[in-house]
Every structure is written in structure tokens, then in C-alpha cells.
C-alpha positions as CSV (number, residue, x, y, z in Angstrom):
1,M,1.6,-12.1,-87.1
2,K,-0.3,-9.4,-85.2
3,A,0.9,-5.8,-85.0
4,I,-0.5,-2.6,-83.8
5,R,-0.5,0.0,-86.6
6,Y,-1.9,3.4,-87.7
7,H,-2.5,4.7,-91.1
8,Q,-2.9,8.4,-90.3
9,F,-1.9,10.8,-87.6
10,G,-4.2,11.2,-84.6
11,G,-5.1,10.1,-81.1
12,T,-5.2,6.6,-79.7
13,D,-8.3,6.0,-81.8
14,V,-6.2,5.6,-85.0
15,L,-4.5,2.5,-83.6
16,R,-5.5,-0.8,-85.1
17,T,-4.6,-4.4,-84.5
18,E,-3.8,-5.9,-87.8
19,E,-2.5,-9.1,-89.4
20,V,0.7,-8.5,-91.3
21,E,3.4,-10.6,-92.9
22,L,6.3,-11.8,-90.9
23,P,9.2,-9.4,-91.6
24,V,12.5,-10.8,-93.0
25,P,15.8,-9.5,-91.6
26,G,18.1,-7.9,-94.2
27,L,21.8,-7.2,-94.2
28,G,22.9,-6.4,-90.6
29,Q,19.5,-7.0,-89.2
30,V,17.8,-9.6,-86.8
31,L,14.4,-10.8,-86.3
32,V,13.2,-10.5,-82.8
33,K,10.3,-12.3,-81.2
34,V,8.9,-9.4,-79.1
35,A,8.3,-10.1,-75.4
36,A,7.4,-6.5,-74.6
37,T,7.6,-2.9,-75.7
38,S,7.1,0.4,-73.9
39,F,5.2,3.5,-74.6
40,N,7.1,6.8,-74.2
41,P,5.9,10.4,-74.7
42,V,7.9,10.6,-78.0
43,D,5.7,7.7,-79.4
44,D,2.7,9.7,-78.7
45,H,4.2,12.8,-80.4
46,I,5.1,10.9,-83.5
47,R,1.6,9.3,-83.7
48,Q,0.0,12.8,-83.4
49,G,2.2,14.1,-86.2
50,L,3.8,16.7,-83.9
51,L,7.2,15.6,-85.1
52,A,6.3,15.1,-88.8
53,E,8.5,17.8,-90.1
54,A,11.6,16.5,-88.3
55,I,10.9,12.7,-88.5
56,P,9.7,11.2,-91.8
57,T,6.7,8.9,-91.0
58,P,5.6,6.8,-94.0
59,F,2.3,5.0,-93.3
60,P,1.4,2.5,-92.1
61,V,3.4,2.8,-88.9
62,T,4.0,0.1,-86.3
63,P,4.7,2.3,-83.2
64,C,7.0,2.1,-80.3
65,L,10.8,2.6,-80.2
66,D,11.7,0.3,-77.4
67,V,11.8,-3.5,-77.8
68,A,12.8,-6.5,-75.7
69,G,12.7,-10.1,-76.8
70,A,14.6,-13.1,-78.2
71,I,16.4,-13.3,-81.5
72,V,14.9,-15.9,-83.8
73,K,16.7,-15.2,-87.1
74,L,19.9,-13.5,-88.1
75,G,20.4,-11.5,-91.2
76,E,23.4,-11.6,-93.4
77,G,26.6,-10.1,-91.8
78,V,25.4,-10.1,-88.2
79,T,28.0,-10.9,-85.7
80,G,28.0,-10.9,-81.9
81,F,24.5,-12.3,-81.5
82,Q,23.1,-15.8,-81.7
83,I,19.6,-17.4,-82.1
84,D,17.7,-17.3,-78.7
85,D,19.8,-14.4,-77.3
86,R,17.7,-12.2,-75.0
87,V,18.1,-8.6,-76.2
88,I,16.8,-5.1,-75.7
89,G,17.1,-2.3,-78.1
90,M,15.7,1.0,-79.5
91,F,14.7,1.7,-83.0
92,P,15.8,4.9,-84.8
93,L,13.2,7.7,-84.5
94,N,12.3,7.3,-88.1
95,E,11.7,3.5,-88.0
96,H,9.9,2.2,-84.8
97,G,8.2,-1.2,-84.7
98,G,8.1,-2.5,-81.2
99,A,4.3,-3.0,-81.0
100,A,4.2,-6.3,-82.9
101,E,4.8,-10.0,-82.3
102,Y,7.9,-9.9,-84.3
103,A,10.2,-7.0,-85.2
104,V,13.2,-6.5,-87.6
105,I,15.8,-4.2,-86.1
106,A,19.4,-3.5,-87.0
107,A,21.8,-5.5,-84.7
108,D,23.7,-2.3,-84.1
109,F,20.8,-1.0,-82.0
110,L,20.6,-4.0,-79.8
111,A,22.3,-5.1,-76.5
112,M,22.1,-8.2,-74.4
113,A,19.1,-8.0,-72.0
114,P,19.9,-7.9,-68.2
115,R,19.8,-11.4,-66.8
116,T,18.3,-10.1,-63.6
117,L,15.2,-8.6,-65.1
118,P,12.2,-10.2,-66.9
119,L,12.1,-9.1,-70.5
120,A,8.7,-7.3,-69.9
121,D,10.6,-5.0,-67.4
122,A,13.7,-4.7,-69.5
123,A,11.6,-3.2,-72.3
124,A,11.4,0.0,-70.3
125,L,15.2,0.4,-70.3
126,P,16.5,1.5,-73.8
127,L,15.0,4.9,-74.5
128,T,15.1,6.3,-71.0
129,G,18.4,4.6,-70.1
130,L,20.0,6.0,-73.3
131,A,18.6,9.6,-72.6
132,A,20.0,9.4,-69.0
133,R,23.4,8.2,-70.1
134,Q,23.6,10.9,-72.8
135,A,22.8,13.5,-70.3
136,S,25.0,12.4,-67.4
137,V,27.9,10.6,-69.0
138,E,28.3,12.0,-72.6
139,L,27.2,15.6,-72.0
140,A,27.7,16.4,-68.4
141,S,30.6,14.1,-67.9
142,I,29.8,13.6,-64.2
143,Q,32.9,12.7,-62.2
144,A,33.7,11.3,-58.7
145,G,33.7,14.0,-56.1
146,Q,31.2,16.3,-57.8
147,S,27.9,17.4,-56.3
148,V,25.0,16.8,-58.7
149,L,21.4,18.1,-58.4
150,V,18.9,16.0,-60.3
151,N,15.5,17.6,-60.8
152,G,12.5,15.3,-61.4
153,A,14.6,12.5,-60.0
154,G,11.7,10.2,-59.5
155,G,10.8,10.0,-63.2
156,A,12.0,7.4,-65.7
157,V,15.0,9.4,-67.0
158,G,15.8,11.1,-63.6
159,S,15.9,7.7,-61.8
160,F,18.6,6.5,-64.2
161,V,20.6,9.8,-63.9
162,V,20.6,9.4,-60.1
163,Q,22.0,5.8,-60.4
164,L,24.6,6.8,-63.0
165,A,25.8,9.8,-61.1
166,A,26.1,7.9,-57.9
167,D,27.9,5.0,-59.6
168,A,30.4,7.6,-61.0
169,G,31.1,8.6,-57.4
170,A,29.2,11.9,-57.3
171,T,27.2,13.2,-54.3
172,V,23.7,13.3,-55.6
173,T,20.8,15.5,-54.3
174,A,17.5,14.3,-55.8
175,V,14.7,16.7,-56.2
176,D,11.2,15.1,-56.1
177,G,8.1,14.4,-54.0
178,P,8.3,12.3,-50.7
179,K,6.7,9.3,-52.3
180,H,9.9,8.7,-54.3
181,A,12.4,9.4,-51.4
182,D,13.0,5.8,-50.2
183,R,13.5,4.5,-53.7
184,L,15.9,7.4,-54.7
185,L,18.0,6.8,-51.6
186,E,18.2,3.2,-52.5
187,H,19.4,4.2,-55.9
188,G,22.3,6.1,-54.4
189,A,21.1,9.6,-53.7
190,A,22.7,11.2,-50.6
191,K,19.5,13.1,-49.9
192,V,16.1,13.8,-51.3
193,I,14.5,17.2,-51.1
194,G,11.1,18.5,-52.2
195,P,10.6,20.9,-55.1
196,L,11.4,24.5,-54.2
197,D,8.4,26.0,-55.9
198,L,5.4,24.5,-53.9
199,D,2.9,26.3,-56.1
200,A,4.1,24.6,-59.3
201,G,2.5,21.6,-61.1
202,H,1.7,18.4,-59.3
203,Y,3.6,19.5,-56.1
204,R,1.5,22.5,-55.2
205,N,0.2,20.5,-52.1
206,C,3.7,19.0,-51.2
207,A,5.1,20.3,-47.9
208,P,8.9,21.0,-47.8
209,F,10.9,17.9,-46.7
210,M,14.4,16.5,-46.8
211,K,15.4,12.9,-46.3
212,K,19.0,11.7,-46.1
213,R,20.6,8.3,-46.7
214,E,21.8,6.7,-43.5
215,L,25.4,5.4,-43.9
216,A,26.6,2.6,-41.7
217,S,29.2,3.5,-39.1
218,S,32.7,2.0,-39.5
219,S,32.2,-0.1,-36.4
220,A,29.0,-1.7,-37.9
221,R,30.7,-2.6,-41.2
222,P,31.8,-6.2,-41.7
223,S,35.6,-6.8,-41.5
């Protein structure tokens, strides 16, 4: 099978497409035929060696933590999954392996893929979705009736936080540029406002604005 690998830390120039043996799932693992993976900033940090002291990285490395695909083989002891199940998952930080035609991953790190999304799109869910859930549900414990401000709401993690907070019943104010406003309102934000520091970063040319979600009047709602 083909896999993207690197044998030393560095920039994108260290990446190589190589022929490697098909991996065999062990105890508690499954073999996934990879439909897609995604590249996150942490993948870049690992490849450059910026996290080498914290995350052991034995070479060669097949990068990418996110994976989406179909199960083609079950290892011993795997329950809850079947051959041909469409799954998504995230490798532990010290393993990776999504950038290959096939990948072995522990079944505990997988979930069934959404049926409403192509697998190529679903591959973007695991890392960013998990980060958003940890922040909003496990750490912040967002509850119904709370008011929540989400900075960088138009980004990958921020977009999920907006949806999770709105789904929990919170009133969400999303902070980001106007190009994200309509999407964030669709995601459940009550209003979207521009960054307060107009001289910072990419928004130095962004004029102040606010856009609110229009709620249907009671008379317009279906009975």
C-alpha cells in the first residue's frame, strides 16, 4: 500500500510517498481502508519536532491524527464494530497514521461516521470536534440559560463550540469577521460581533459590525 511518511523532523520537504506493507490489526484494533484524513496544526508541529520532548516520535512516521474510512478487518477482541462499518477516529498523539491507504487503529478511538456526510468531509471532525467538546462540555460545562462568548468562532474548533453551546441551550455571542456571520447564525449563535481590537492580526481592516439571528414570530410558526 502507499503511505506518506517522513524519516526525520523538518518541513514539508521531508514528506515522502512510499510503498509499505499492509498493517495487521492486533488485539483490540481494526484495519481501516482510509477514505480521507485531515491536516491539523498539531500534525505540523509534530513533523517539525516542536513536540519531540513531550510526544515520542519513532521514525519513520506516517502523519495525521484524523482518519475516516471503512473497516476491512477486525482484530481479536473487538466488539461493537463490523466489517464495512463507516468510521471516524483520532489516533493518540504518539501514534498517528492517517496519511495512508490503510491504517490500524484501536477500536476504542473510533466512532461511527455521520451518515449525512461524505467520509472525505467527516475526516475533519475528530480532532477539532473533540477539542470543542472538551472545552465546552467537559471543562466549561455549558448549561441552558447561560450566556457564552466564543472568540475565533469562525475557526474549526470555534464553529463546533458555537454549535455545542447553542445545543445546550446557551445564548451564544460569536466573535469573528463578517464573512463568517451567516454561517455562525445558522449554527445557533444569537449574534455575531467583530473583534474588539481592530488593530490586531488579520482583522486590522475589519470595521465594527454586529449581526443578529432573526427569530420567527409566534404567529409565523406552524401550529
